[in-house]
Each structure stands twice: as structure tokens, then as C-alpha cells.
N, C-alpha and C positions, 0 to 999 in steps of 0.2 A: 386342766392339769397339764403341765408342760412335761414332755418326754425328752430327756437329754439325748443328744446325738451320740452314737457309739464312738468310742475312742479311735476306732480303726477307719473313720471316714477319710482322712487324708490318704491312708494306704489304699482304700478303694478307688480314690480318684487317680492315684498313681498307676494302679493296675489297669484301670480303664484306659488311661492315656497310653500305656505301653501296648495294650491290645490294639488300639487304633493305629499306632505307629507300625506295629508288626503287620497289620492288614494292608496298610498303604505300601509298605516295603514289598510284601508279597505280590501286590498288583504290579508294581514296577518290575520286579524280577520276571514275572510271567510275561509282561509285555516285551521285555528285552529278549527273552528266550524265544518267543514266538515270532518276533519281528526284529531280528538282529540289525544293528546299525549298518548302513551301506558303507562300503569301502571308499565311496566317492563322497565328496563334500555335499552337504545339504544346501549350500548357498546356490541360489538360482543364478544362471548366467544372465548378463545383460543382453538384450536382444535389440536389433534394429532392422528396419526394412529400408533398403536403398531406394532413393527417389525413383529410379527406373522400374522398381518392382512394386510400387505402391498399389497397383491393382490386384495384388495377390491377397487373398482373404486370410483371415485368422486361422482357419482350418489348415490351409496350405502351409502357412508359416509354422504352425505347431507340428504339422506332419513333416516338414523339412528338418526340424530339430530331432524328431523321432528317427528319421532316416540316419542322421549322424550318430545318434546314440546306439541304434541297432547295429550299425556298421562297426562302431568302436567295440561293442561287445563281441561281435563275431571275430574281429581281429584278435582280441584278447584270448578268445577260446582257441583260435588257430595257433597262436604263440604258445599257450599253455600246453596244447597237445603236441607241439613240435611238428605241425602238419603243413609243409610247404604247399601242397596241392590245395588245401582248404584256404590258405592265405592267398594264393594266386587267384582263386575264384572270386575274391572280394574286389579285384581290380579289373578295369576294362582291358581288353586285349591291347597289348603294346604299351601299357602304362609304364613310364620310367619309374614312377613312385612304387609301383608293384614289383618291378624287377629288383629295385634296391631293398625293399622290405623282405622279399623272399631270400635274397642273397644274405641279408643280415641274419635272418632266422636260421639259415643253413650253417652259418659260421657258429652260432650259438649251439646248435644241435651237434655239430661236428666235435665240439669240446665237451659233449655230454651234459650240456646245461639246458634247463627249461626255465621259462619265465612264467610265474604264477601271479595272479592278482593284478595284472596290468590294467589300469583304468585311466581314462583321459578326463581330467577335471576341466570342464568347459567354463571359461571365464567370461567370454563374450561371443555372440554370434550375430553376424549381419547377413541377412538374406539378400543376395544380389539378383538372382534369377530363378524362377521355377516354371518349367513347362512340363508337358507330359513325359518328355524324354531327357530333360536336362535340369540339373539343380546346381546352382553356384552359391557357395557360402564363403564368407570371410570369417574365420574362427580363430579366437585366441584361446589356447588351451595349454595344458602341461600334463606330463605323465606323472601319476602318483600310485603308490601302493604296490609297485612291482617288487617281486622277490625272485632272485635267482636260486634255482635248486640244482645242486650238483649231483653227479651219479651216485655219490654216497649218501644222498639225502640232506646234506648240509644246506641250510638256507641262509641267504645273505640279502638283506634289504638293499635295493638299488637306490641311489640317491634321487631325491625329488628333482624333477626336470624343471628348468626355467620356462616361463611362459613364452610361447611362440605364436605369432600371428601368421596364418596361412590362408591362401585362397584355395578352396577345395571344390573341384568340379566332379559331380557324380553324373553318370549316364545310366539310364534305365535299359536293362537287357531282359526282355521278358517281364517277369514279375519282380526282378531284383535290381537294386541300385548298386552300381559298381563304381569305384573311385577311378576316374580317368587321369586326374592330375592333382598334385599337391605342391603349390608354389609358395615359398616364404614371402611375406609382404612386410616391408619395413613400416613401423608405426608412422602414421601420417601420410604414407605414400598413396597416391591416387590409384584406383583400380581402373585401368584403361582397357579392360577386356571388352570384347564385343558382347552385346546383350541380346543378340538375335538367336534364332534356333540354329542347331548344327544341320 
């Protein structure tokens, strides 16, 4: 004997589909809340190792990129806190780049402004040299995500920076890497810097 299907079968299918969609949406919402998207891009930078640095292992190459990222984060934190002393500590003693950065921070804080969310989007990195005391990278990056906050709390998004190519030289002082110099490099220009130890 054949039993006819209840008339509400299509409704049951629709309810089941709605439940599955709601569960999937809940999983996405939970994932986003517990792991918010980064303010920096997810695109990985292109990397290269200069011919003179070919004997540098993968661990050192990855570690060099980590030095850059940690330094950028510490700089962002110093700018957000409006802390010239913390910013100065990120640079090697006598660094012209450090003097310029601290002077710029002081000009912003003198006007009652703070900069939040400053992040460097790294587009390309070339490892030129890595020793126990010296690290030289040629980096193409740009400033993204920065917001100026006034004394009244008013927030203004800063314009996205254009990509710049720089030769960055870090020197190790104790356990810390400090930026000794940051020189702009024109696209296609040869890096004639010495590759020996200081």
C-alpha cells in the first residue's frame, strides 16, 4: 500500500535549508568576531634574496621580514601613544631617519593630534645582507589605515600613501634591531652599498 507524502514536504525542505543557511552564517559571524580582519592587506609581499646574500638560509630570510614587521608595529605604537622617547629608541644612535621621524611626531603632538592604526603595507622585500649585527633590506611599501585623532576626538582618515622603495639598514643593539638608515631608492637603480660587516 502506498502512503502519500504529506502536503508540507516542500515547506519542510525550505525550513531545513533555512536552518543550514543560518548555521553557516553563525559560523562566519563567530569566526569574524573571534578573528577580526587585519588592517593590513592579506596579499603577501614579493620577496627576493640579492645574489650577494644567497648563502642566507630560509630561516634568516623569514626572520629578516619578521624584524621589519615587528619594527613597523613598534613604530605604529609609538606614534599612536604620541611617545617621542619610544620612537627614538627604535632608531640607532645618530640616525638621521630617527631625528626626522621624532621631529615629525612632535609636530603632530604639538597640534594635539595622534595617529592611530598606522600600518605599512609591504609590497616587496629584497634581502641584501644579514649578519649577526647588521640587516639590509630593500623594501617597497606604503602607509595604509592611518587615522588622525584630534583633541576633540574627531577622526580623519589620512590619505593612502604612494608606494616607496627604500633601502633600510638595521643594526642590532643588544637583543634589539634598530633602524640606522632609510634611503629612498629609485626603481631600477643599482644598490652600490658595501656588503661587508660594519
